[in-house]
DRENMIPA-654516 format. One record per residue (C-alpha): x, y, z; residue number from 1. Coordinates in steps of 0.5 Angstrom, whole numbers. Layout:
REM residues N
{u->X | v->Y | w->Z | resi->NUM} .
...
END
This chain:
REM residues 454
{u->0 | v->0 | w->0 | resi->1} .
{u->3 | v->7 | w->-2 | resi->2} .
{u->4 | v->11 | w->4 | resi->3} .
{u->2 | v->19 | w->4 | resi->4} .
{u->8 | v->23 | w->6 | resi->5} .
{u->4 | v->27 | w->11 | resi->6} .
{u->2 | v->20 | w->15 | resi->7} .
{u->6 | v->18 | w->21 | resi->8} .
{u->6 | v->11 | w->18 | resi->9} .
{u->10 | v->13 | w->12 | resi->10} .
{u->16 | v->15 | w->17 | resi->11} .
{u->15 | v->9 | w->21 | resi->12} .
{u->15 | v->4 | w->15 | resi->13} .
{u->18 | v->7 | w->8 | resi->14} .
{u->22 | v->14 | w->9 | resi->15} .
{u->29 | v->14 | w->8 | resi->16} .
{u->33 | v->12 | w->15 | resi->17} .
{u->36 | v->19 | w->16 | resi->18} .
{u->29 | v->23 | w->14 | resi->19} .
{u->25 | v->19 | w->19 | resi->20} .
{u->30 | v->20 | w->24 | resi->21} .
{u->30 | v->28 | w->23 | resi->22} .
{u->23 | v->28 | w->23 | resi->23} .
{u->22 | v->24 | w->30 | resi->24} .
{u->28 | v->26 | w->33 | resi->25} .
{u->30 | v->33 | w->31 | resi->26} .
{u->23 | v->36 | w->34 | resi->27} .
{u->25 | v->32 | w->41 | resi->28} .
{u->32 | v->35 | w->41 | resi->29} .
{u->30 | v->42 | w->40 | resi->30} .
{u->24 | v->41 | w->45 | resi->31} .
{u->29 | v->37 | w->50 | resi->32} .
{u->34 | v->43 | w->49 | resi->33} .
{u->29 | v->48 | w->50 | resi->34} .
{u->26 | v->44 | w->56 | resi->35} .
{u->33 | v->44 | w->59 | resi->36} .
{u->32 | v->52 | w->60 | resi->37} .
{u->28 | v->51 | w->66 | resi->38} .
{u->33 | v->49 | w->70 | resi->39} .
{u->38 | v->54 | w->67 | resi->40} .
{u->33 | v->60 | w->67 | resi->41} .
{u->31 | v->59 | w->74 | resi->42} .
{u->39 | v->59 | w->76 | resi->43} .
{u->40 | v->65 | w->72 | resi->44} .
{u->34 | v->69 | w->75 | resi->45} .
{u->36 | v->67 | w->82 | resi->46} .
{u->43 | v->68 | w->81 | resi->47} .
{u->41 | v->75 | w->80 | resi->48} .
{u->39 | v->75 | w->87 | resi->49} .
{u->47 | v->74 | w->89 | resi->50} .
{u->45 | v->69 | w->94 | resi->51} .
{u->49 | v->63 | w->94 | resi->52} .
{u->44 | v->60 | w->99 | resi->53} .
{u->38 | v->60 | w->94 | resi->54} .
{u->43 | v->57 | w->89 | resi->55} .
{u->44 | v->52 | w->93 | resi->56} .
{u->37 | v->51 | w->95 | resi->57} .
{u->35 | v->50 | w->88 | resi->58} .
{u->41 | v->45 | w->87 | resi->59} .
{u->38 | v->41 | w->93 | resi->60} .
{u->31 | v->41 | w->90 | resi->61} .
{u->34 | v->37 | w->84 | resi->62} .
{u->33 | v->30 | w->87 | resi->63} .
{u->26 | v->32 | w->89 | resi->64} .
{u->24 | v->34 | w->82 | resi->65} .
{u->27 | v->28 | w->79 | resi->66} .
{u->22 | v->24 | w->83 | resi->67} .
{u->16 | v->27 | w->79 | resi->68} .
{u->20 | v->26 | w->73 | resi->69} .
{u->21 | v->19 | w->75 | resi->70} .
{u->13 | v->18 | w->76 | resi->71} .
{u->11 | v->21 | w->70 | resi->72} .
{u->16 | v->17 | w->66 | resi->73} .
{u->13 | v->10 | w->69 | resi->74} .
{u->7 | v->12 | w->65 | resi->75} .
{u->10 | v->16 | w->59 | resi->76} .
{u->16 | v->11 | w->57 | resi->77} .
{u->11 | v->5 | w->59 | resi->78} .
{u->5 | v->7 | w->56 | resi->79} .
{u->9 | v->10 | w->50 | resi->80} .
{u->13 | v->4 | w->48 | resi->81} .
{u->7 | v->0 | w->49 | resi->82} .
{u->3 | v->4 | w->44 | resi->83} .
{u->9 | v->4 | w->39 | resi->84} .
{u->9 | v->-3 | w->39 | resi->85} .
{u->1 | v->-4 | w->38 | resi->86} .
{u->1 | v->1 | w->32 | resi->87} .
{u->7 | v->-4 | w->29 | resi->88} .
{u->2 | v->-9 | w->30 | resi->89} .
{u->-4 | v->-5 | w->27 | resi->90} .
{u->-8 | v->-5 | w->34 | resi->91} .
{u->-11 | v->2 | w->34 | resi->92} .
{u->-16 | v->0 | w->39 | resi->93} .
{u->-12 | v->-2 | w->44 | resi->94} .
{u->-7 | v->4 | w->43 | resi->95} .
{u->-13 | v->9 | w->45 | resi->96} .
{u->-14 | v->5 | w->51 | resi->97} .
{u->-7 | v->5 | w->53 | resi->98} .
{u->-6 | v->13 | w->52 | resi->99} .
{u->-13 | v->14 | w->56 | resi->100} .
{u->-10 | v->9 | w->62 | resi->101} .
{u->-3 | v->13 | w->62 | resi->102} .
{u->-6 | v->20 | w->62 | resi->103} .
{u->-11 | v->18 | w->68 | resi->104} .
{u->-6 | v->14 | w->72 | resi->105} .
{u->-1 | v->19 | w->72 | resi->106} .
{u->-6 | v->25 | w->74 | resi->107} .
{u->-8 | v->20 | w->80 | resi->108} .
{u->-1 | v->19 | w->82 | resi->109} .
{u->0 | v->26 | w->82 | resi->110} .
{u->-5 | v->27 | w->87 | resi->111} .
{u->-3 | v->21 | w->91 | resi->112} .
{u->4 | v->24 | w->91 | resi->113} .
{u->2 | v->31 | w->93 | resi->114} .
{u->-3 | v->28 | w->99 | resi->115} .
{u->3 | v->24 | w->102 | resi->116} .
{u->9 | v->29 | w->101 | resi->117} .
{u->5 | v->35 | w->104 | resi->118} .
{u->5 | v->32 | w->111 | resi->119} .
{u->12 | v->29 | w->110 | resi->120} .
{u->15 | v->36 | w->108 | resi->121} .
{u->20 | v->37 | w->114 | resi->122} .
{u->23 | v->30 | w->113 | resi->123} .
{u->24 | v->31 | w->106 | resi->124} .
{u->28 | v->37 | w->107 | resi->125} .
{u->33 | v->33 | w->112 | resi->126} .
{u->33 | v->28 | w->107 | resi->127} .
{u->35 | v->33 | w->101 | resi->128} .
{u->41 | v->35 | w->106 | resi->129} .
{u->38 | v->42 | w->107 | resi->130} .
{u->41 | v->46 | w->113 | resi->131} .
{u->42 | v->53 | w->116 | resi->132} .
{u->40 | v->58 | w->111 | resi->133} .
{u->38 | v->53 | w->106 | resi->134} .
{u->32 | v->50 | w->109 | resi->135} .
{u->27 | v->56 | w->109 | resi->136} .
{u->29 | v->57 | w->101 | resi->137} .
{u->29 | v->49 | w->100 | resi->138} .
{u->22 | v->49 | w->103 | resi->139} .
{u->19 | v->55 | w->99 | resi->140} .
{u->22 | v->52 | w->93 | resi->141} .
{u->19 | v->44 | w->93 | resi->142} .
{u->13 | v->46 | w->97 | resi->143} .
{u->10 | v->49 | w->90 | resi->144} .
{u->13 | v->43 | w->87 | resi->145} .
{u->9 | v->39 | w->91 | resi->146} .
{u->2 | v->43 | w->90 | resi->147} .
{u->4 | v->43 | w->83 | resi->148} .
{u->6 | v->35 | w->82 | resi->149} .
{u->0 | v->33 | w->78 | resi->150} .
{u->1 | v->37 | w->73 | resi->151} .
{u->9 | v->36 | w->73 | resi->152} .
{u->8 | v->28 | w->72 | resi->153} .
{u->2 | v->29 | w->67 | resi->154} .
{u->7 | v->33 | w->63 | resi->155} .
{u->12 | v->28 | w->63 | resi->156} .
{u->7 | v->23 | w->61 | resi->157} .
{u->3 | v->26 | w->56 | resi->158} .
{u->10 | v->29 | w->52 | resi->159} .
{u->12 | v->21 | w->51 | resi->160} .
{u->5 | v->19 | w->49 | resi->161} .
{u->4 | v->24 | w->43 | resi->162} .
{u->11 | v->22 | w->41 | resi->163} .
{u->9 | v->15 | w->41 | resi->164} .
{u->4 | v->16 | w->35 | resi->165} .
{u->10 | v->20 | w->31 | resi->166} .
{u->7 | v->27 | w->33 | resi->167} .
{u->14 | v->29 | w->35 | resi->168} .
{u->13 | v->36 | w->33 | resi->169} .
{u->7 | v->36 | w->37 | resi->170} .
{u->11 | v->34 | w->43 | resi->171} .
{u->16 | v->39 | w->42 | resi->172} .
{u->11 | v->45 | w->41 | resi->173} .
{u->9 | v->43 | w->48 | resi->174} .
{u->16 | v->43 | w->51 | resi->175} .
{u->17 | v->50 | w->48 | resi->176} .
{u->10 | v->53 | w->50 | resi->177} .
{u->12 | v->51 | w->57 | resi->178} .
{u->19 | v->54 | w->57 | resi->179} .
{u->16 | v->60 | w->54 | resi->180} .
{u->11 | v->61 | w->60 | resi->181} .
{u->17 | v->60 | w->65 | resi->182} .
{u->21 | v->65 | w->61 | resi->183} .
{u->16 | v->70 | w->62 | resi->184} .
{u->13 | v->69 | w->69 | resi->185} .
{u->20 | v->68 | w->72 | resi->186} .
{u->22 | v->75 | w->72 | resi->187} .
{u->15 | v->77 | w->74 | resi->188} .
{u->14 | v->72 | w->80 | resi->189} .
{u->21 | v->73 | w->82 | resi->190} .
{u->22 | v->80 | w->82 | resi->191} .
{u->16 | v->84 | w->81 | resi->192} .
{u->12 | v->80 | w->85 | resi->193} .
{u->18 | v->79 | w->90 | resi->194} .
{u->16 | v->72 | w->91 | resi->195} .
{u->24 | v->70 | w->90 | resi->196} .
{u->25 | v->63 | w->90 | resi->197} .
{u->18 | v->61 | w->90 | resi->198} .
{u->17 | v->65 | w->84 | resi->199} .
{u->22 | v->61 | w->80 | resi->200} .
{u->18 | v->54 | w->82 | resi->201} .
{u->11 | v->57 | w->81 | resi->202} .
{u->13 | v->59 | w->74 | resi->203} .
{u->16 | v->52 | w->72 | resi->204} .
{u->9 | v->49 | w->75 | resi->205} .
{u->5 | v->54 | w->71 | resi->206} .
{u->9 | v->52 | w->65 | resi->207} .
{u->8 | v->45 | w->66 | resi->208} .
{u->0 | v->46 | w->66 | resi->209} .
{u->0 | v->50 | w->60 | resi->210} .
{u->4 | v->44 | w->56 | resi->211} .
{u->-1 | v->39 | w->59 | resi->212} .
{u->-7 | v->43 | w->57 | resi->213} .
{u->-4 | v->44 | w->50 | resi->214} .
{u->-3 | v->36 | w->50 | resi->215} .
{u->-10 | v->35 | w->52 | resi->216} .
{u->-13 | v->39 | w->47 | resi->217} .
{u->-9 | v->35 | w->42 | resi->218} .
{u->-11 | v->28 | w->44 | resi->219} .
{u->-18 | v->30 | w->45 | resi->220} .
{u->-19 | v->34 | w->38 | resi->221} .
{u->-13 | v->33 | w->33 | resi->222} .
{u->-10 | v->26 | w->34 | resi->223} .
{u->-11 | v->21 | w->29 | resi->224} .
{u->-10 | v->14 | w->33 | resi->225} .
{u->-10 | v->16 | w->41 | resi->226} .
{u->-15 | v->19 | w->45 | resi->227} .
{u->-16 | v->21 | w->53 | resi->228} .
{u->-23 | v->19 | w->53 | resi->229} .
{u->-26 | v->17 | w->59 | resi->230} .
{u->-30 | v->12 | w->55 | resi->231} .
{u->-23 | v->8 | w->53 | resi->232} .
{u->-20 | v->9 | w->60 | resi->233} .
{u->-20 | v->1 | w->62 | resi->234} .
{u->-14 | v->-1 | w->66 | resi->235} .
{u->-14 | v->-8 | w->66 | resi->236} .
{u->-9 | v->-13 | w->69 | resi->237} .
{u->-6 | v->-14 | w->62 | resi->238} .
{u->-6 | v->-7 | w->60 | resi->239} .
{u->-3 | v->-4 | w->67 | resi->240} .
{u->2 | v->-10 | w->67 | resi->241} .
{u->5 | v->-8 | w->60 | resi->242} .
{u->5 | v->-1 | w->62 | resi->243} .
{u->9 | v->-2 | w->68 | resi->244} .
{u->14 | v->-8 | w->66 | resi->245} .
{u->18 | v->-2 | w->62 | resi->246} .
{u->15 | v->4 | w->66 | resi->247} .
{u->18 | v->1 | w->72 | resi->248} .
{u->25 | v->1 | w->69 | resi->249} .
{u->25 | v->8 | w->67 | resi->250} .
{u->23 | v->9 | w->74 | resi->251} .
{u->29 | v->5 | w->77 | resi->252} .
{u->33 | v->9 | w->72 | resi->253} .
{u->31 | v->16 | w->75 | resi->254} .
{u->30 | v->13 | w->82 | resi->255} .
{u->37 | v->11 | w->82 | resi->256} .
{u->39 | v->18 | w->79 | resi->257} .
{u->35 | v->21 | w->85 | resi->258} .
{u->39 | v->17 | w->90 | resi->259} .
{u->45 | v->19 | w->87 | resi->260} .
{u->43 | v->26 | w->87 | resi->261} .
{u->42 | v->26 | w->95 | resi->262} .
{u->48 | v->23 | w->96 | resi->263} .
{u->52 | v->28 | w->92 | resi->264} .
{u->48 | v->34 | w->96 | resi->265} .
{u->50 | v->31 | w->102 | resi->266} .
{u->57 | v->29 | w->101 | resi->267} .
{u->58 | v->36 | w->97 | resi->268} .
{u->55 | v->40 | w->103 | resi->269} .
{u->61 | v->38 | w->108 | resi->270} .
{u->65 | v->42 | w->103 | resi->271} .
{u->61 | v->48 | w->103 | resi->272} .
{u->55 | v->52 | w->99 | resi->273} .
{u->60 | v->53 | w->94 | resi->274} .
{u->61 | v->46 | w->92 | resi->275} .
{u->54 | v->44 | w->92 | resi->276} .
{u->53 | v->51 | w->88 | resi->277} .
{u->59 | v->48 | w->83 | resi->278} .
{u->55 | v->41 | w->82 | resi->279} .
{u->49 | v->45 | w->81 | resi->280} .
{u->51 | v->50 | w->76 | resi->281} .
{u->56 | v->44 | w->72 | resi->282} .
{u->50 | v->39 | w->72 | resi->283} .
{u->46 | v->45 | w->68 | resi->284} .
{u->51 | v->46 | w->63 | resi->285} .
{u->53 | v->39 | w->62 | resi->286} .
{u->45 | v->38 | w->61 | resi->287} .
{u->46 | v->41 | w->54 | resi->288} .
{u->49 | v->36 | w->51 | resi->289} .
{u->46 | v->30 | w->55 | resi->290} .
{u->39 | v->33 | w->53 | resi->291} .
{u->40 | v->33 | w->46 | resi->292} .
{u->43 | v->26 | w->46 | resi->293} .
{u->37 | v->24 | w->50 | resi->294} .
{u->32 | v->28 | w->45 | resi->295} .
{u->36 | v->24 | w->39 | resi->296} .
{u->35 | v->17 | w->42 | resi->297} .
{u->28 | v->18 | w->46 | resi->298} .
{u->26 | v->21 | w->39 | resi->299} .
{u->27 | v->15 | w->35 | resi->300} .
{u->24 | v->10 | w->40 | resi->301} .
{u->18 | v->10 | w->37 | resi->302} .
{u->21 | v->8 | w->30 | resi->303} .
{u->25 | v->2 | w->34 | resi->304} .
{u->19 | v->0 | w->37 | resi->305} .
{u->15 | v->0 | w->31 | resi->306} .
{u->20 | v->-4 | w->26 | resi->307} .
{u->21 | v->-9 | w->32 | resi->308} .
{u->14 | v->-11 | w->32 | resi->309} .
{u->13 | v->-11 | w->25 | resi->310} .
{u->19 | v->-15 | w->24 | resi->311} .
{u->23 | v->-11 | w->20 | resi->312} .
{u->29 | v->-12 | w->23 | resi->313} .
{u->34 | v->-9 | w->18 | resi->314} .
{u->30 | v->-2 | w->19 | resi->315} .
{u->31 | v->-3 | w->26 | resi->316} .
{u->38 | v->-4 | w->26 | resi->317} .
{u->39 | v->2 | w->21 | resi->318} .
{u->36 | v->6 | w->25 | resi->319} .
{u->40 | v->4 | w->31 | resi->320} .
{u->46 | v->5 | w->28 | resi->321} .
{u->45 | v->12 | w->25 | resi->322} .
{u->42 | v->15 | w->31 | resi->323} .
{u->48 | v->12 | w->35 | resi->324} .
{u->53 | v->16 | w->30 | resi->325} .
{u->49 | v->22 | w->30 | resi->326} .
{u->49 | v->22 | w->38 | resi->327} .
{u->57 | v->21 | w->39 | resi->328} .
{u->58 | v->27 | w->34 | resi->329} .
{u->53 | v->32 | w->37 | resi->330} .
{u->56 | v->30 | w->44 | resi->331} .
{u->63 | v->31 | w->43 | resi->332} .
{u->62 | v->37 | w->39 | resi->333} .
{u->57 | v->41 | w->44 | resi->334} .
{u->62 | v->38 | w->50 | resi->335} .
{u->68 | v->41 | w->46 | resi->336} .
{u->64 | v->48 | w->45 | resi->337} .
{u->62 | v->48 | w->53 | resi->338} .
{u->69 | v->46 | w->55 | resi->339} .
{u->72 | v->52 | w->50 | resi->340} .
{u->68 | v->57 | w->53 | resi->341} .
{u->67 | v->55 | w->60 | resi->342} .
{u->70 | v->61 | w->64 | resi->343} .
{u->65 | v->66 | w->61 | resi->344} .
{u->59 | v->61 | w->61 | resi->345} .
{u->61 | v->60 | w->69 | resi->346} .
{u->61 | v->67 | w->70 | resi->347} .
{u->54 | v->68 | w->68 | resi->348} .
{u->51 | v->64 | w->74 | resi->349} .
{u->56 | v->66 | w->80 | resi->350} .
{u->61 | v->71 | w->82 | resi->351} .
{u->63 | v->67 | w->87 | resi->352} .
{u->71 | v->65 | w->86 | resi->353} .
{u->70 | v->59 | w->90 | resi->354} .
{u->64 | v->57 | w->86 | resi->355} .
{u->67 | v->58 | w->79 | resi->356} .
{u->74 | v->55 | w->81 | resi->357} .
{u->71 | v->49 | w->84 | resi->358} .
{u->65 | v->48 | w->79 | resi->359} .
{u->70 | v->49 | w->72 | resi->360} .
{u->73 | v->43 | w->75 | resi->361} .
{u->67 | v->39 | w->76 | resi->362} .
{u->65 | v->41 | w->69 | resi->363} .
{u->71 | v->38 | w->66 | resi->364} .
{u->69 | v->31 | w->69 | resi->365} .
{u->62 | v->31 | w->68 | resi->366} .
{u->63 | v->33 | w->60 | resi->367} .
{u->68 | v->27 | w->60 | resi->368} .
{u->62 | v->23 | w->63 | resi->369} .
{u->57 | v->25 | w->58 | resi->370} .
{u->60 | v->21 | w->52 | resi->371} .
{u->59 | v->15 | w->56 | resi->372} .
{u->52 | v->17 | w->58 | resi->373} .
{u->50 | v->18 | w->51 | resi->374} .
{u->52 | v->11 | w->49 | resi->375} .
{u->49 | v->8 | w->55 | resi->376} .
{u->42 | v->12 | w->54 | resi->377} .
{u->41 | v->9 | w->47 | resi->378} .
{u->42 | v->2 | w->49 | resi->379} .
{u->37 | v->3 | w->55 | resi->380} .
{u->32 | v->6 | w->50 | resi->381} .
{u->33 | v->0 | w->45 | resi->382} .
{u->31 | v->-5 | w->50 | resi->383} .
{u->25 | v->-1 | w->53 | resi->384} .
{u->23 | v->0 | w->46 | resi->385} .
{u->22 | v->-7 | w->44 | resi->386} .
{u->20 | v->-9 | w->51 | resi->387} .
{u->26 | v->-13 | w->53 | resi->388} .
{u->24 | v->-11 | w->61 | resi->389} .
{u->30 | v->-16 | w->63 | resi->390} .
{u->35 | v->-12 | w->60 | resi->391} .
{u->32 | v->-5 | w->61 | resi->392} .
{u->32 | v->-7 | w->68 | resi->393} .
{u->39 | v->-9 | w->69 | resi->394} .
{u->41 | v->-2 | w->65 | resi->395} .
{u->37 | v->2 | w->70 | resi->396} .
{u->39 | v->-1 | w->76 | resi->397} .
{u->46 | v->-2 | w->74 | resi->398} .
{u->48 | v->5 | w->74 | resi->399} .
{u->45 | v->6 | w->81 | resi->400} .
{u->48 | v->0 | w->84 | resi->401} .
{u->55 | v->2 | w->82 | resi->402} .
{u->55 | v->9 | w->83 | resi->403} .
{u->53 | v->9 | w->91 | resi->404} .
{u->59 | v->5 | w->93 | resi->405} .
{u->64 | v->8 | w->88 | resi->406} .
{u->61 | v->15 | w->91 | resi->407} .
{u->62 | v->13 | w->98 | resi->408} .
{u->69 | v->10 | w->97 | resi->409} .
{u->71 | v->16 | w->93 | resi->410} .
{u->69 | v->21 | w->98 | resi->411} .
{u->72 | v->17 | w->103 | resi->412} .
{u->79 | v->16 | w->100 | resi->413} .
{u->80 | v->22 | w->96 | resi->414} .
{u->75 | v->27 | w->99 | resi->415} .
{u->72 | v->32 | w->94 | resi->416} .
{u->76 | v->30 | w->88 | resi->417} .
{u->74 | v->22 | w->89 | resi->418} .
{u->67 | v->25 | w->89 | resi->419} .
{u->67 | v->29 | w->83 | resi->420} .
{u->70 | v->23 | w->79 | resi->421} .
{u->66 | v->18 | w->82 | resi->422} .
{u->61 | v->19 | w->77 | resi->423} .
{u->65 | v->19 | w->71 | resi->424} .
{u->68 | v->12 | w->73 | resi->425} .
{u->61 | v->10 | w->74 | resi->426} .
{u->59 | v->12 | w->67 | resi->427} .
{u->65 | v->8 | w->64 | resi->428} .
{u->63 | v->2 | w->68 | resi->429} .
{u->55 | v->2 | w->66 | resi->430} .
{u->57 | v->3 | w->59 | resi->431} .
{u->61 | v->-3 | w->58 | resi->432} .
{u->56 | v->-7 | w->61 | resi->433} .
{u->51 | v->-4 | w->56 | resi->434} .
{u->55 | v->-6 | w->50 | resi->435} .
{u->56 | v->-13 | w->53 | resi->436} .
{u->48 | v->-14 | w->53 | resi->437} .
{u->48 | v->-10 | w->46 | resi->438} .
{u->53 | v->-15 | w->43 | resi->439} .
{u->48 | v->-21 | w->46 | resi->440} .
{u->42 | v->-18 | w->43 | resi->441} .
{u->45 | v->-16 | w->36 | resi->442} .
{u->47 | v->-23 | w->35 | resi->443} .
{u->40 | v->-26 | w->37 | resi->444} .
{u->36 | v->-21 | w->32 | resi->445} .
{u->41 | v->-23 | w->27 | resi->446} .
{u->39 | v->-30 | w->28 | resi->447} .
{u->31 | v->-27 | w->27 | resi->448} .
{u->33 | v->-23 | w->21 | resi->449} .
{u->36 | v->-29 | w->18 | resi->450} .
{u->30 | v->-34 | w->20 | resi->451} .
{u->25 | v->-29 | w->17 | resi->452} .
{u->29 | v->-28 | w->10 | resi->453} .
{u->29 | v->-36 | w->10 | resi->454} .
END
């Protein structure tokens, strides 16, 4: 059957590989890059207040915002990859059910999280490592996120759901919309309304709400294959198990990231606010290359999932190989740019000499880590896309299992230097594990491809 070039099935089935990747991944890359501006925008405007304690509070809150992303990814990654596999099987009826179930369960999870987190606010602050002057600022910041958690979680879910049917531009538009709202509101709420750090958080929440409303409008009125109608909200055991078996791997990946961030905050706090702020600023800068790489491999997940269930193994492998090449080239290029201009860039965020000197040292270690993280990311995304829960789970938990002892021992033996380089060592080891799993998977799919040809 001849495919219309405007239809999503054209890019899934017939479009040249580079063209299909560009269609699916470039909007995602742009959206992720712009979405990365959330944390940079907050850091930039808060930096204008010349208060290191506030900058430290935003860094301490990162693990908390990560857990919201993790919950959203349970339904976004789990539901999204399931939808793409169903579309590969031409099962449009179940695809509609998955989109509805994913959306409403994400909202429900957000409200449950909010109700549980409010009475646990003070223990949460202690776990985050807030001390002294940073306690009140961290509390103000995360309290806004607690109240807005249903919108943040739903946003992470819906962004991946709409992309699952090939609507990568819609996914990008939602992310851009949320950032535009944040850019407009941040200076107004922080300075004009004198809300300070709480204003930065509120701007982010309203931006997430704007994106959710945009995605809801699209799914209700424009989507060709998906819906969020209550009529199709049928959370059967089969549907939920298929969502959760892959969604949990994404949650574990984000969960271990949260745990490592907590450890990093608590260990770095012992060296002073300048170390915490340095880690926070460097992390935001490195996210530029990481998020672009993430946009690439997350963008092609529907292509991989669709080709796999359609038993088009040759096309799937071409997508994987081409995407990996693009990721490596882009990651190296962007990392070099950040490294070359590290001094003027860092001065945009802080005037504290200790923060700048320590932060630039941290930045170098993180830039090296980003190359290995990119390879690990594409391997994990492949296993999630094709529904290989075992391999996806191994990749998701490996980084956390390795990082925690390496970070603890590195900090104990080498102090701040060990803490900084522990992330790089962990990324290298996780990458090597991923390559081993990939080699085995590649052999299996080569055999499947040979059987299909015969």
